[in-house]
C-alpha positions in Angstrom: -16.1 -1.1 -1.4 -15.7 0.6 -4.8 -13.3 -0.7 -7.4 -10.4 1.5 -8.3 -7.8 1.6 -11.1 -4.2 2.4 -10.9 -1.8 1.8 -8.0 -2.5 1.9 -4.3 -2.5 5.4 -2.8 -0.5 4.1 0.2 2.6 3.2 -2.0 5.6 5.4 -1.5 8.4 5.3 -4.0 11.9 4.7 -2.6 14.2 7.6 -3.6 17.5 6.3 -2.1 18.1 2.6 -2.5 20.9 2.8 0.1 18.3 3.1 2.9 17.4 -0.6 2.4 19.5 -3.7 2.8 17.8 -5.1 -0.3 16.8 -2.4 -2.8 13.0 -2.1 -3.3 11.1 0.1 -5.6 8.3 1.1 -3.2 7.0 0.6 0.4 3.5 0.7 1.7 2.8 3.4 4.4 -0.8 3.2 5.7 -2.4 6.0 7.7 -2.2 4.0 10.9 1.6 4.4 10.7 2.5 0.8 9.7 5.2 0.4 7.1 5.4 -2.8 4.9 7.4 -3.8 2.0 5.3 -5.8 -0.4 6.8 -8.9 -2.1 7.4 -8.5 -5.8 4.5 -10.8 -6.7 2.2 -9.0 -4.3 3.2 -5.6 -5.7 2.5 -6.7 -9.3 -0.7 -8.7 -8.6 -2.4 -6.5 -5.9 -0.7 -3.1 -5.2 -0.5 -2.0 -8.8 -4.0 -3.0 -9.9 -6.4 -4.7 -7.4 -5.4 -2.9 -4.2 -9.0 -2.7 -3.1 -8.7 -6.4 -2.4 -5.8 -5.8 0.0 -6.7 -6.5 3.7 -4.5 -3.7 4.9 -6.0 -1.2 2.5 -9.6 -2.2 3.4 -8.7 -2.0 7.2 -7.2 1.5 6.8 -10.2 2.8 4.7 -12.7 1.3 7.1 -10.9 2.9 10.0 -10.9 6.3 8.2 -14.6 5.9 7.3 -15.5 5.1 10.9 -13.5 8.1 12.2 -15.2 10.6 9.9 -18.7 9.1 9.8 
């Protein structure tokens, strides 16, 4: 797995806070279709910097690599 900088490519900014019971800045939408809302600490600690250590990210990348290779 290669180290990457920046935020996770699966993060989607929330444009309309009224869609959520509790306002959130982003949600995680992986290629397999699952949607997750990361906790504030997870967002700061993992999603915005070390997302290559995220189990969901690794699983999605491995699934994509297996499908194309």
